[in-house]
Backbone bond lengths (Angstrom), bond angles and torsions (degrees), N, CA, C in turn:
res aa  C-N    CA-C-N  psi(-1)  N-CA   C-N-CA  omega(-1)  CA-C   N-CA-C  phi
1 X - - - 1.462 - - 1.520 111.52 -
2 X 1.331 117.59 -29.16 1.465 120.30 -178.77 1.524 111.45 -56.93
3 X 1.348 116.30 -45.62 1.453 119.86 -179.05 1.526 110.64 -63.28
4 X 1.324 116.82 -40.64 1.464 120.25 178.77 1.527 109.81 -64.23
5 X 1.323 117.41 -45.09 1.468 120.20 179.36 1.526 110.69 -60.84
6 X 1.320 117.62 -41.13 1.471 121.05 178.93 1.518 110.34 -60.95
7 X 1.314 116.36 -41.49 1.463 119.87 179.30 1.529 111.56 -71.93
8 X 1.335 117.71 -33.72 1.469 121.32 174.05 1.534 109.14 -63.69
9 X 1.319 116.89 -42.32 1.463 120.87 177.57 1.525 110.49 -58.79
10 X 1.327 117.27 -40.47 1.465 120.80 177.59 1.523 110.67 -63.62
11 X 1.317 117.10 -40.09 1.464 120.71 178.64 1.530 110.63 -63.37
12 X 1.335 116.68 -39.52 1.471 119.97 176.62 1.521 110.56 -63.77
13 X 1.315 116.17 -41.76 1.470 119.86 178.48 1.530 109.67 -60.26
14 X 1.342 116.11 -45.83 1.461 120.61 -178.91 1.530 111.92 -64.82
15 X 1.336 116.73 -39.81 1.469 120.63 -175.56 1.531 112.81 -78.88
16 X 1.339 116.70 -38.42 1.464 119.88 -171.17 1.527 114.12 -119.65
17 X 1.338 117.27 -0.84 1.454 121.82 -178.26 1.530 111.79 53.79
18 X 1.333 115.94 45.41 1.459 122.01 176.87 1.528 108.62 -109.31
19 X 1.310 115.87 156.00 1.457 121.24 175.54 1.528 107.75 -62.54
20 X 1.310 116.43 123.04 1.468 119.73 -176.09 1.525 112.30 -61.77
21 X 1.335 117.40 -22.95 1.468 120.45 178.63 1.529 112.15 -69.17
22 X 1.327 116.70 -17.53 1.464 120.79 179.00 1.526 111.84 -78.93
23 X 1.323 116.89 -10.61 1.458 121.75 -177.90 1.524 109.00 -99.20
24 X 1.336 115.49 119.68 1.469 120.76 179.02 1.527 108.51 -125.22
25 X 1.299 115.36 176.56 1.467 120.82 179.63 1.534 110.97 -61.07
26 X 1.331 117.48 -22.81 1.463 122.19 -177.86 1.530 113.82 -96.31
27 X 1.332 117.69 4.85 1.464 121.66 -178.18 1.530 110.73 -68.69
28 X 1.334 114.42 137.92 1.470 122.14 177.67 1.529 108.74 -123.53
29 X 1.328 117.68 169.67 1.466 119.42 177.93 1.537 113.67 -56.01
30 X 1.317 117.68 -29.02 1.468 120.53 179.39 1.530 112.05 -65.10
31 X 1.330 116.53 -20.16 1.466 120.92 -176.21 1.527 113.73 -89.38
32 X 1.312 117.59 -14.90 1.469 121.73 -173.60 1.529 110.35 -119.70
33 X 1.343 116.54 115.06 1.470 118.71 176.60 1.533 110.15 -60.54
34 X 1.310 116.48 131.52 1.449 121.11 177.94 1.522 114.59 93.34
35 X 1.351 116.65 -6.64 1.470 118.22 179.01 1.522 108.40 -84.17
36 X 1.317 114.32 75.82 1.466 122.23 176.00 1.526 106.53 -116.09
37 X 1.307 118.38 -162.38 1.467 119.51 -176.12 1.528 112.00 -63.05
38 X 1.316 117.31 -40.33 1.462 120.60 178.66 1.531 109.70 -71.49
39 X 1.318 116.58 -42.77 1.456 121.06 177.29 1.517 112.21 -61.24
40 X 1.322 115.97 -33.80 1.464 120.58 179.39 1.531 110.32 -62.36
41 X 1.331 116.83 -37.73 1.465 120.40 177.77 1.525 110.79 -68.20
42 X 1.328 116.81 -39.71 1.468 120.22 176.52 1.527 110.39 -63.73
43 X 1.326 116.29 -40.75 1.460 121.06 177.57 1.525 110.67 -63.65
44 X 1.321 117.06 -44.50 1.467 120.90 179.23 1.525 110.43 -59.54
45 X 1.302 116.92 -42.40 1.463 121.02 178.74 1.531 110.62 -63.03
46 X 1.311 115.67 -42.66 1.461 120.98 177.98 1.530 111.04 -63.44
47 X 1.326 116.54 -43.47 1.465 120.99 178.38 1.528 110.64 -63.13
48 X 1.336 116.95 -40.97 1.462 120.18 178.50 1.519 110.92 -61.40
49 X 1.321 116.94 -38.28 1.467 121.32 177.67 1.519 111.68 -67.32
50 X 1.311 115.90 -48.31 1.465 120.92 -176.56 1.525 111.57 -63.23
51 X 1.330 116.88 -42.83 1.466 120.91 -174.42 1.528 113.99 -99.34
52 X 1.347 117.16 -6.58 1.459 121.85 -178.55 1.532 111.63 55.07
53 X 1.330 114.73 48.56 1.462 122.95 176.27 1.525 108.21 -129.59
54 X 1.313 116.44 170.84 1.465 122.06 174.90 1.517 108.73 -123.16
55 X 1.314 115.51 141.71 1.461 121.60 178.64 1.517 109.55 -109.09
56 X 1.332 116.49 142.66 1.458 120.42 172.58 1.533 108.56 -99.18
57 X 1.309 115.98 178.67 1.467 120.64 -176.53 1.533 111.29 -59.36
58 X 1.326 117.22 -40.58 1.467 119.97 179.53 1.525 111.34 -61.57
59 X 1.342 116.59 -41.13 1.467 120.27 177.14 1.527 110.21 -59.51
60 X 1.319 115.66 -47.22 1.473 119.97 -177.86 1.521 111.31 -60.96
61 X 1.326 116.61 -37.90 1.464 120.49 -179.99 1.529 111.49 -68.12
62 X 1.327 116.86 -32.74 1.462 121.17 -178.94 1.529 112.30 -76.23
63 X 1.318 117.48 -23.99 1.467 121.31 -173.26 1.533 111.08 -82.55
64 X 1.331 115.47 67.98 1.458 121.82 -175.46 1.518 113.63 -87.24
65 X 1.325 117.46 -14.46 1.466 122.13 179.43 1.526 107.47 -158.11
66 X 1.319 117.22 175.29 1.465 120.16 -175.70 1.528 111.44 -64.40
67 X 1.322 117.67 -38.89 1.464 119.98 179.40 1.538 110.78 -57.38
68 X 1.339 116.56 -43.88 1.458 120.90 179.63 1.532 111.33 -71.19
69 X 1.324 117.10 -34.83 1.466 120.35 176.56 1.528 109.50 -60.47
70 X 1.326 116.56 -46.78 1.467 121.11 179.49 1.532 109.78 -60.35
71 X 1.326 116.58 -42.66 1.464 120.48 -179.66 1.537 111.08 -62.50
72 X 1.328 116.84 -46.40 1.459 121.00 -179.16 1.533 110.32 -64.56
73 X 1.321 116.66 -43.19 1.466 120.22 179.29 1.526 110.39 -62.69
74 X 1.327 117.20 -44.72 1.466 120.47 177.85 1.525 110.48 -56.70
75 X 1.316 116.12 -43.62 1.466 121.26 179.29 1.520 110.88 -61.37
76 X 1.321 117.00 -44.29 1.471 121.54 179.62 1.520 110.60 -63.86
77 X 1.319 117.57 -41.66 1.462 120.85 -177.83 1.528 111.81 -68.64
78 X 1.327 116.80 -31.95 1.470 120.21 177.67 1.522 110.90 -68.19
79 X 1.337 116.52 -32.12 1.457 120.97 -179.08 1.519 112.26 -78.90
80 X 1.317 116.10 -21.55 1.482 120.63 -175.78 1.514 112.44 -72.48
């Protein structure tokens, strides 16, 4: 999970230009400026680039915080 979290942190940096060290497994949208509905789409695009996966609408709805993002990404990588 550490490697996935590190790559998720990079995606947050790319999407929101935040210090990746500020992103932890417990990070929520309230913790990141710009992580709103539009920001969520930018984040999803960044995550798709970093992990070379595609998300559907259900995935996007589940990704409410970093813990859930890691879970969804892990699931996608297992299927790949």
